[in-house]
C-alpha positions, -999 to 999 in steps of 0.1 A, spaced: -910 -86 -202 -926 -91 -236 -915 -67 -263 -936 -56 -293 -913 -72 -318 -936 -67 -348 -942 -31 -338 -905 -25 -334 -897 -39 -368 -924 -17 -382 -909 14 -365 -875 4 -378 -888 7 -413 -908 38 -406 -880 62 -416 -882 49 -451 -916 66 -455 -899 98 -469 -903 101 -507 -875 84 -525 -862 116 -542 -862 135 -509 -843 107 -492 -817 106 -520 -812 143 -519 -808 143 -481 -783 115 -482 -763 132 -510 -760 163 -488 -751 144 -456 -731 153 -437 -727 190 -443 -715 198 -408 -699 181 -378 -716 150 -364 -718 144 -326 -712 108 -313 -724 104 -277 -706 79 -255 -723 71 -222 -691 63 -203 -661 84 -195 -630 88 -216 -603 61 -217 -622 28 -216 -629 4 -244 -662 20 -254 -646 54 -257 -616 40 -277 -640 22 -300 -661 53 -306 -630 73 -314 -617 47 -338 -650 46 -357 -654 83 -355 -620 89 -370 -628 65 -399 -662 81 -405 -647 116 -404 -621 106 -431 -647 89 -453 -675 115 -449 -655 146 -449 -668 161 -417 -655 159 -381 -671 133 -358 -670 148 -324 -670 123 -295 -691 136 -266 -687 117 -234 -718 118 -212 -713 93 -183 -737 88 -154 -769 72 -144 -756 37 -155 -755 50 -191 -791 64 -190 -780 101 -189 -761 100 -222 -787 76 -238 -815 101 -231 -795 129 -246 -790 108 -277 -826 97 -282 -839 132 -276 -817 148 -302 -831 159 -336 -835 129 -359 -813 143 -387 -782 121 -385 -761 147 -367 -763 130 -334 -753 94 -330 -751 72 -299 -727 45 -291 -750 17 -280 -738 -8 -254 -751 -41 -240 -760 -20 -210 -788 -4 -230 -805 -38 -235 -801 -46 -198 -813 -12 -186 -846 -15 -205 -857 -41 -180 -837 -29 -150 -852 5 -148 -890 7 -147 -894 45 -151 -871 55 -179 -883 85 -198 -875 69 -231 -879 35 -248 -845 25 -263 -860 3 -289 -889 26 -299 -869 58 -299 -837 47 -318 -829 36 -353 -802 9 -352 -774 19 -376 -746 -7 -373 -732 -32 -349 -694 -29 -344 -679 -54 -320 -686 -78 -292 -665 -92 -264 -670 -124 -244 -667 -127 -206 -646 -153 -188 -660 -175 -160 -629 -172 -138 -622 -183 -102 -597 -177 -75 -571 -205 -77 -580 -217 -42 -613 -229 -56 -609 -266 -62 -630 -268 -93 -611 -268 -126 -640 -273 -150 -675 -260 -153 -691 -293 -142 -668 -294 -112 -677 -258 -104 -714 -265 -106 -710 -295 -84 -690 -275 -59 -716 -247 -59 -744 -271 -53 -725 -286 -24 -720 -252 -9 -752 -232 -16 -751 -196 -5 -714 -199 5 -697 -188 -27 -693 -151 -34 -696 -139 -70 -682 -105 -79 -710 -87 -97 -692 -56 -108 -719 -29 -106 -755 -40 -102 -771 -48 -135 -738 -47 -154 -730 -73 -181 -707 -89 -156 -735 -92 -131 -763 -105 -154 -739 -130 -171 -735 -145 -136 -772 -145 -129 -779 -162 -162 -754 -189 -152 -771 -193 -118 -805 -196 -135 -794 -222 -161 -771 -242 -137 -795 -241 -108 -768 -229 -83 -769 -204 -55 -741 -179 -57 -741 -147 -36 -737 -116 -59 -714 -90 -44 -718 -57 -63 -690 -32 -67 -698 4 -74 -665 9 -91 -671 -19 -116 -643 -44 -123 -616 -21 -111 -621 -29 -73 -636 -63 -80 -606 -79 -96 -582 -74 -66 -609 -90 -43 -612 -119 -66 -574 -123 -68 -571 -121 -30 -599 -146 -25 -624 -123 -8 -648 -133 -36 -644 -166 -53 -658 -163 -88 -665 -136 -114 -676 -134 -151 -649 -109 -160 -643 -90 -192 -616 -106 -213 -594 -75 -218 -590 -69 -181 -587 -106 -171 -563 -121 -196 -531 -108 -179 -541 -123 -145 -551 -156 -160 -518 -159 -179 -499 -150 -147 -517 -178 -128 -535 -154 -105 -569 -164 -118 -582 -197 -133 -603 -195 -164 -630 -222 -165 -649 -211 -196 -657 -183 -219 -692 -170 -223 -692 -167 -261 -708 -192 -285 -674 -203 -297 -640 -207 -282 -617 -177 -283 -584 -174 -301 -568 -157 -270 -577 -188 -248 -579 -216 -273 -579 -244 -247 -606 -229 -226 -641 -243 -234 -673 -223 -237 -699 -223 -209 -724 -235 -236 -705 -268 -240 -718 -277 -206 -749 -256 -204 -764 -257 -240 -778 -223 -250 -757 -202 -226 -742 -171 -242 -734 -137 -228 -713 -110 -243 -707 -73 -242 -714 -55 -274 -710 -21 -291 -729 -5 -320 -742 28 -333 -778 39 -331 -794 73 -338 -827 90 -331 -854 81 -357 -831 90 -385 -840 88 -422 -832 54 -437 -809 69 -464 -786 83 -438 -787 51 -418 -777 32 -449 -749 56 -456 -735 52 -421 -740 15 -421 -720 11 -454 -691 32 -441 -690 14 -407 -690 -20 -423 -662 -8 -446 -642 1 -415 -649 -33 -399 -636 -50 -431 -604 -30 -430 -574 -52 -418 -559 -23 -398 -592 -15 -380 -598 -52 -373 -564 -55 -357 -569 -24 -336 -602 -38 -323 -587 -72 -317 -559 -56 -297 -587 -42 -274 -600 -77 -268 -631 -74 -290 -642 -92 -321 -657 -75 -352 -695 -78 -352 -708 -65 -385 -742 -66 -401 -771 -46 -416 -794 -22 -397 -821 -49 -397 -796 -75 -383 -787 -51 -355 -823 -42 -348 -832 -79 -343 -802 -85 -322 -811 -56 -298 -847 -69 -294 -834 -104 -287 -808 -92 -262 -835 -70 -244 -859 -99 -241 -832 -122 -229 -819 -100 -201 -854 -90 -191 -860 -127 -182 -828 -129 -162 -834 -97 -143 -869 -109 -134 -856 -143 -123 -829 -128 -102 -850 -100 -88 -823 -74 -97 -831 -38 -87 -810 -8 -94 -791 7 -65 
């Protein structure tokens, strides 16, 4: 899937076309009423908690309530469509997830184009996954696991969480780069039901989210072979990255804020306040306690990142032939 990068960057700048005085006056008056922040998953999980932390910060700094609106369903597409179809006035924001970049290639008939129809506001945080195996698997390193998988093609079950999830596509990227044949086993309930099956040995390997996996790894119920981030993680300092053995491999979940085609002055106001939150020691600690790392930058930085992620996962989805259930 080849994305119109130049066209996207042009669109990302398009909101700046308003006259400078008009933009300034609009930003000065913003926000004059409550702002809705759509979250495409249910309440209680990491995305919802992150949205509420950022929402509380913005509310205190901007002087208006930030109302979190959970709209789960459709693998995130229901809430996303509500967000991108909202008036482009800064009063509807959307918590963007790595799933949005994956869905762009996974679903062929979406009624929206996530890149074209949104204005990136700010990245917030990212979280690595962990290449983890049941302790009965003899491999203790990534090279040993690759050798084991090549010696047993089509015999190793890989928990895929839900089809097309970050957990799934991270495993497919590994298969593509390592040249191994693992059998993806999807779970409709995500990692919740997948982890018990990994611990019991019904599946042998998974690219699990760090927050949900750390306790089992520390208890010896799972063995961590590597993390999927570009650098080693403080929580598992002795665990290498996959990229140390497969150069260029990187996979992570991420969170950020986007909006419908919102005027650039409002985008810049929100970006400034969100980056201030991410620089606050208390906020950084609360995010770290969730198992995520601060991931700050400009709207342009986030725009480029979304394009790169979308192109990357499109290649993996095409290679693996993944289809939505």
